[in-house]
VOGULO-203621 format. One record per residue: x, y negated, z of N, C-alpha, C in turn; residue in one letter. Coordinates in steps of 0.05 Angstrom, whole numbers, plus 5000, padded with zeros to 4 digits. Layout:
BEGIN
XYZXYZXYZA ...
REM end
This chain:
BEGIN
483546884522482447154519480347204540X 478047314532475847344552476247574570X 474847554593475047764613473948024601X 471948004583470848244571472948394554X 474548244540476648374523478748494540X 479348354563481348464581480348734592X 477848734601476648974612476549194591X 475949134566475849324545478549454540X 480649284540483349394535484249584558X 483749494583484449664606482849914606X 480249904599478650144598479550334577X 480450224554481550394533483950544542X 485750404556488250524566487550734586X 485550684604484750874624483551124611X 481951084590480651304576482851484563X 484851354551486951504539488551664560X 488951544583490351684604488851924613X 486251894617484552114626484452334605X 484352264580484252464558486752624558X 489052494559491552634558491952824582X 491152724606491352894629489453134629X 487153094617485253314615486453554601X 488153504581489353724566490953904585X 492153774605493953934623492454074646X 490053984652488454084674489754014701X 488153974722489153894748490654114762X 492654044777494254244791493854214821X 494454424836494154414865496354244876X 495554044893497353864905497553914934X 499553794947499953854976497653744992X 497153875014494953805030492654005028X 492054095004490054305000491054494979X 491154744985492154944966495154954965X 496155144949499055174945500055024922X 502254874926503254714904504654874882X 505655104889507155254869505255414851X 502655444857500855594841499355404822X 500755324800499655134781498055274759X 495855154750494255274729495655264702X 497555084698499255074675502155034684X 504055084666506855034674507354744682X 508954694701509454424711510454244690X 512254344672513354174651511154064633X 509054234628506954144610505353914622X 504853944649503453724662505053464663X 507653484667509253244668509453114640X 509553274619509453164592506953004587X 504653124596502152984592502052714607X 503052704631503152454646504952254632X 507252334621509052154607507652044582X 506252214567504852124543502751924551X 501451954574499451754582500651484584X 503051464596504351204599505251104571X 506251264554507151184528504751084511X 502551224512500151134498499250864508X 499250824534498550564545500350344535X 502950404534504950204525504350134495X 503650334479503050284451500550124447X 498550184464496050024463496549734470X 498249684489498949414497500349274474X 502049414460503549294438501549204416X 499449354412497549304390495549084398X 494649084423492348914431492848704452X 495148694464495648504486497848314478X 497148104463499047924451499547674469X 497647614487497747374503497147454532X 498147294552497447364580494447334585X 493347524599490547534604489747534634X 491547644650490847674678490447404692X 492047204685491946944698489146814695X 488046834671485446714665483246864679X 483547134681481447294694481647294724X 483847204735484247224764482547024779X 481746814767480046614781477346734787X 476146874768473546994773471346794774X 469046884785466746704787465646704815X 464746484824463646454851461146614855X 460746744877458346904882456146744896X 456646504903454446334913454446294943X 452946094953452946024982452046255000X 450146414990449146635007451446835014X 452946904993455247084997457246965015X 457746705013459646575031458746585060X 456146555064455046565092455246845103X 454647045086454947325095457847385102X 459747295086462547345091463347205118X 462246965123462846825147462046975172X 459647095170458747265193460447515195X 461147645173462747885173465547825185X 466647605179469347535190469247525220X 467147395231466947385260466647665272X 465047835260464648105270467248265267X 468548235245471148385241473248295261X 473348045267475247945287474648075314X 472148085322471448215348472048505347X 471448645324471948925322475048985322X 476548835308479448875307480748835334X 479948635349481048595375480248815394X 477748905392476749115410478249375404X 478649445379480049685371482949675380X 484149435378486849405387487149455417X 485349345433485349385462484949685469X 483049805456482550095461484950265454X 486150205430488450365420490850335439X 491450085446493750035464493350155492X 490950115503490450225530490450535529X 489350645507489350945506492251045503X 493850895488496650985485498150975512X 497550765528498950745554497850925576X 495150955576493851075600492251325593X 491751385567490151615560491651885562X 490352095553491552355553494152355538X 496152495548498752505534498652705510X 496552865508496253045485495152875462X 496652865440495852685418493152765406X 492353025408489853095396487453005413X 487952925438485852825455485952535460X 487652395445488052105448487551965421X 486051755422485251615397487551465384X 489651395399491751225389493051325363X 493951585362495351675338493651655313X 491051735314489451735290488751445282X 488551265302488050985296490350865281X 492850925290495150805278495850925252X 496151195251497251325227495151375205X 492551375212490551445192488851205186X 487251105206485350895201486750635194X 488850565208490250315202491950345177X 493850525177495850545156494650615129X 492750805129491550905103488950765098X 487250755118484550635115484550345107X 486150185119486149895113487449855085X 489250015076490349985049488050015029X 486350215033484150265014482050035016X 481449945040479549725043480549475030X 483249435032484449185020484149184989X 484449414977484249434948481349424939X 479549514955476649514948475349244953X 475949124976474448884985476048634990X 478648644984480348404989481748425015X 482748195024484448185047482948195074X 481848435079480348475104482048455129X 484648505126486448495150486648215160X 486248015144486347735154484247695175X 482047845174479947825195480248045217X 481148285209481448495228483848465246X 485948325237488448315251488148205279X 488748355300488648255327490748035332X 492948055317495047855320494147575311X 492747575288491747315278489547205296X 487847375306485747295325486947175351X 488847315362490147215386491546955381X 493046935358494446695350492546465346X 490146525334488246315329487146205355X 486546385374485446295400487646135415X 490146225414492346085427492745805415X 492545795388492945535375490645345382X 488245455384485945275391486245175419X 487045345438487445255466489645055467X 491945095453494144915454493444645442X 491844655420491044405407489144245425X 487344385439485544245457487044115480X 489144245489490744125511492443895502X 493743945478495543745468495343745437X 493843565425493543555396496243545381X 498243435394500843405380502543665381X 501443875393502944125397502644315373X 501344225352500944405328503644445314X 504244685307506844745294506944615267X 509244495261509444345235511644465217X 512244715222514344855206513244905178X 514944845158514144875130515245135119X 513645285104514745525091516845455071X 518845625068520945585049522245845042X 524745835033526146075025527846185047X 527546095071529146195093528246475100X 529946615116529346895123526646905138X 526046715155523646725171521146725154X 521146565131518846545114518946735090X 520846905089521047095067519547355074X 519647545057518447805062520347995077X 522747905084524648075097523648165125X 522447995141521448095167519348315163X 517648275143515548475138516848745127X 518848715110520248955100521449105123X 522748965141523949095164521749225182X 519549095185517349205200516149455188X 515749445162514649685148516649915149X 519249855146521250065149521150185177X 520850025197520650125224518250315227X 515950235215513550405217513950665203X 514950665178515250915163517451085176X 519450955188521451115202520151265225X 518451125240517051245263515351475253X 513951435231512051635220513551875209X 515651835194516852045178519452155190X 520752005207523352095217523452155247X 522151995263522452035292521152295301X 522452435318521652705326519152715344X 518452485355516052485373514152265366X 513652245340512152015330509252005339X 508052235346505252235353504752225383X 506852215399506452205428505251925436X 503051925450501751675457503451475472X 505251565490506851385504509051255486X 509951405466511751285446510351065431X 507851125422506350925408505750675425X 505350725451504750505469507150315470X 509550415472511950245473512350095447X 511850245425512250125398510249895394X 507649955399505549755395506049505412X 506749555437507249335455509549165446X 511749295439514149145430513648995405X 512349125385511748985361509848745364X 507848785381505948565387507348325399X 509148375418510648155431512248005411X 513748145394515348015373513747855354X 511647975343509947825323508647585335X 507547615359506147385371508147165379X 510547245387512647035393513346885368X 513647015345514146865320511846695312X 509346795316506946635310506846385328X 507546415353507546185371509645985362X 511846075352514045895344513445755317X 512445915298512145805271509245765262X 507345845278504545805271503346055258X 500646055257499246285247499946365219X 500646175202501146235173503646405171X 505346405191507646585189506846875187X 504546945199503647215200503147325172X 502347145153501747245126504047375112X 506447285118508847405106510647555125X 510447485151512247605170511147855183X 508547865189507348105200507348325179X 508548555185508848765165506148845153X 504148875170501548965160500148745144X 500248495153499048275139500348245111X 502948265110504348225084503648455065X 503748705075503148925057500248925048X 498448915067495548915060494848675043X 496048445048495548215032496448255003X 498748384999499648434972497848634958X 496948834971495049024960492448894953X 491648704968489048564964488848404939X 491148334927491048174902489848344880X 489748604883488548774862485548804865X 484348704887481548744893479748584874X 477348684869475448534853474048294867X 474548284893473448064909475747904922X 475447644923477447484937476247214945X 477547084963476646814972478546604961X 477546394950479246184938480246004961X 481745794952482945614972480845464989X 478345454980476245324995474545525011X 475345775010473945985026471546105013X 471146044987468846144973469446424962X 467446604964467746874955467446884925X 469347014911469247034882469647314873X 468447394850468847654838470547624813X 472347824808474147804786474748084776X 476048104753476848364742478848494761X 478448744768480248884785483148884773X 485148844790487948824783488848564771X 486948394762487748134750489047954770X 488547984796489847824816492747864818X 493848074805496748114805498147874793X 496747724776497947484764498547274785X 497147284808497547084829499647164850X 500847404846502947494864505147294865X 505847194888508047004892510447154904X 512447214888514847364899516447194917X 517447314938519147174958521747344961X 523647224975525947384982524947614999X 525847854994525048085008522648224997X 521348114976519048254964519848514952X 522148514938523048764926523648974947X 524848884969525449074991522849185003X 520849025006518349115017517049324999X 517049284973515949474954517649724953X 520249694955522049934953521650104978X 521249975001520850135026518350295023X 516250175013513650325010513950554990X 515150494967515450704947517350924957X 519550844968521551034978520451205001X 518851095018517751245040515751455031X 514051395011512151595001513751814985X 515951724972517651914958518852104978X 519851995000521152165020519052345034X 516652255037514552425047514252675030X 514452635003514352864985516853044988X 519152914990521753064993521553245018X 520453135040520253285065518653545062X 516853545042515053775039516253995021X 518653945010519854134992521454345007X 521754574994523354795006526254705009X 527154544990530054454991530454295016X 528654115023529053955048528854135072X 527054325071526954515094529654665098X 530954735075533554865078535654665089X 535554415081537354205091537054165121X 534654155130534154105158534954355175X 534354585163534954835178533454845205X 534954905225533854925252534254685269X 535054465257535554215272532954125286X 533254015310530953915325531753645339X 529753515350530353275366531653065350X 533652935362535052705350536752795326X 537653045326539053145303537353135278X 534853225281532953215258532252925252X 531952755272531252475267533452335251X 535952375258538052235244538352345215X 537952605212538052715185535752605168X 533452575179531152465165531552165159X 532852025177533451745173535251705149X 537351875147539151865125537651925099X 535952125099534352185075532551965067X 531151835086529351615080530951385068X 533151315080534751085070535651135041X 536551385036537451445009535251434989X 532951534996530651524978529851244971X 529651074992529050794987531150664970X 533650714976535850604960535650684930X 535050934925534851034897532550884883X 530250854896528050714884528750424878X 530050284897530750004894532749964871X 534750134870536750104849535550164822X 533850364820532550434794530950194784X 529350074802527649854794529349614786X 531249534802532849294797534449324771X 535649564766537049604741535249574717X 532849694719530849684697530049394692X 529449244714528548964711530748794700X 533248834708535448674697535848744667X 535448994659535549064631533348924615X 530948894627528848744615529648454610X 530948334630531848064628533948034606X 535748224605537848204584536648224556X 534748414552533548444526531948204518X 530848064539529147834533530847574530X 533447594537535147364535534847164557X 533947264580533647084604535647174625X 536147004645537947074667537147334681X 538947524682538247784692537547784722X 538747594736538247574765535447504772X 533947374753531247284758529147504752X 529947694736527947894726526848064748X 528448174768527248344788524948214803X 525347964811523147824825520747764807X 521347704782519247634763517247864759X 518348114759516648344753515948514777X 516648424801516148594824513248644829X 511448464819508548504823507548764810X 509148864789508349104775508649354794X 510049324815510349554834507949584854X 506349374856504149374876502249604870X 501149624845499349844840500650124842X 503250134837504550394840504750474870X 505350264887505350314916502650434925X 500550314916497850404924497250684913X 498050734888497651004876499151214892X 501651154900503151344916501851394943X 500851184956499651204982497151384980X 495451344960493151504956493951804952X 495851844934496752114928497752264953X 499252134970500552264992498852275017X 497052085020495552065045492552115042X 491652185018488752215013487552435031X 488852665031487752885048488052825077X 490152675085490452595113487952425122X 487152245104484952065111482352235112X 481952405092479452555091479152765114X 481352895121481253105141481752995169X 484152875173484852775199483152535207X 482252375187480652145193478052225208X 477052465202474652565216475052595246X 477552635254478052665283477452415298X 477252195285476551945298473651945308X 471952105295469052105302468652205331X 469752435339469352505367471152335386X 473352245376475152085393474051815400X 472351695382471151445389469351475414X 468251715418466651755442468251825466X 470751915461472551995483475351915477X 475851655476478551555467480851615485X 480251645511482451695531482751985539X 481152165528481252445536480252495563X 478152335572477152365599474452495600X 473752655579471252805578468852615577X 469152385564466852205560465452285535X 462952165532461452205507459851945502X 461351725497460151465496458051435474X 458551545451456751505428455451775419X 455751975435454452235429455752385406X 458252325400459552465377461852645386X 462152685412464452835421464453125412X 462153235404461953505395462153535365X 462853325352463053325322465253525314X 464553695295466453895286467553805259X 470253795257471553695233471153895210X 470353795187470053955163472653965149X 473954185149476754205139476854215109X 474554255095474554255066472154095055X 472253835059470053665048470253645018X 472553695007472953684978474553934969X 473954014945475354244934478254174928X 479954384927482754334919483054204892X 481254274874481354164847480653854848X 478653784864477853504865480153344878X 481353444899483453304912485853274893X 486453484877488553474858488153244837X 485653224828485053014809485552734821X 484652704846485052444859487952374862X 489552574870492352524875493952474850X 493452634829494852604804494052344790X 491452304788490552054775491451804789X 491651814816492551584831495351504822X 497151704820499951644812499951544783X 498651684765498851604737497451344731X 495151294741493751044738495250814751X 496450864774498050654787500350574769X 501650754756503850694738502850554712X 500550644702499350514678498750224684X 497550174707496949894714499549734718X 501549864728504149734731505349664704X 505049834684505949774657504449534646X 501749534650500149314640500849054653X 501249054680501948804694504648704685X 506548874681509248794673509148674644X 507548804627507348704599505948434599X 503848404616502448144617504247924626X 506047974645507947774654510047714632X 510747924617512847884596511747704574X 509247744565508147584543507447294553X 507447264579507146994590509546824586X 511946954585514446804583515846834556X 515047024540516447074515514347124493X 515347124468513647194445512947494448X 510847564434509847844436511948044428X 513447984407515448164396517748204417X 518647974427520847994448519848124473X 517348064482516248184506516048484504X 515048574480514648864477517249014477X 519248894463521949024462523249034489X 522948814504524248794530523048974551X 520549064547519249234567519949524565X 521549604545522349884543523749994568X 525649844580526949954605524949984627X 522949804629520949834650519150084645X 518550134619517050374613518550624621X 521150624616522750854622522850904652X 523250694668523350734697520550814708X 518350714695515750794704515351094698X 516251184675516051474669517651644689X 520051544696521651694715520351704743X 519251474751517751474776515451664776X 513951664753511651844751512452134752X 514552204737515452484737516452564765X 517952384778518952454805516652484824X 514752294824512452314842510752554838X 510152624813508552864807510053114814X 512653124808514153364814514153424844X 514453214860514353254889511653344899X 509553244886506853314894506153604886X 506953674861506053924849507854164853X 510354114861512154344863513954314887X 513454444908515054424932517554594931X 
REM end
């Protein structure tokens, strides 16, 4: 099946999604405007989103009889000039990533203790956590070049090899804990716990201790097992690398830059032990971010402060992640049962379908944070330590608190969740027809469709109604 036909089918599904959602009109989402002041009843909007997924499922049943992503994932080479440009960019990005790491860490340790006057919080929570996710989906695995850990490990490996050629690590990846996604899942959980649960998450000195401790651990593992451990063990490298499989640009095994159909790279997702946990942590954390913004959660927390609030939030985060994980695993096992395959294999087989949903939730929950709070980096780049510097002449930049209308932001947030789930349905169906006949594949995907609808309804309800 040609790439053109794949693109046409995906475009048709996207058009149907947009058409159905247009009937409901966009609603005010959190971050801009009031969530309870909806232009239409909430139930009507949720019905429209559900129908968008059902229509996509029906279109797949009619037009997607054979796997298509795998053939489209290879793409076409962009030529030697593009490869040379990428080579130069990689060098520049390595220098930039290392410089930003040094500035962020030193500002966290020695800069102003007021988080608004210190560049560390916005660098960590906005530009790194949200910004690199978007860059990864647009341009591929940029973190492989930006990562200060990989750059430091590369330099250390080069020095070690120069001194002793026999000192190169010879550890082979396998199914052990070290080479699984479990270390990354634990790291991501630690990050979202710090962001969503810890009562002093923005304090620069807290970030200084966390960044230093994490760096020591990651670099110690890289020294023990080699740079390639970072791809699956470093929380950021693992997460950004998985998101990058959806990008229209990628580099093949020989380092050549290639262009391909967006999202087709999901066919190349290689599940590991812990991959489901990593995706569940991401989905559950964005879900809990929505829960925290509800009136119900405000009543639960009451007047609790400090560690009392932290432990309560930790309990809520763990429960939300657990609910997401159980819902997905149960649905995937039901898919396996309907397809007549071992149920224990199904959750790992279809976990790639969660990747676009993770990105959709991240955009929906952090879009306004990036647009508004991301601007604070402009003056802080000139004064990263809060010492009244003006290195680049931007210290007087005034943040525009409404660069986009509430309606535009609402469209971005709602479409991000719905399109993420639509792509998840497509990816899951594509994997199903790879292993089964079209009839069996379509029938077996019903449990996955149901859980996608439930995820969509839950995500939109948290966004649109606090």
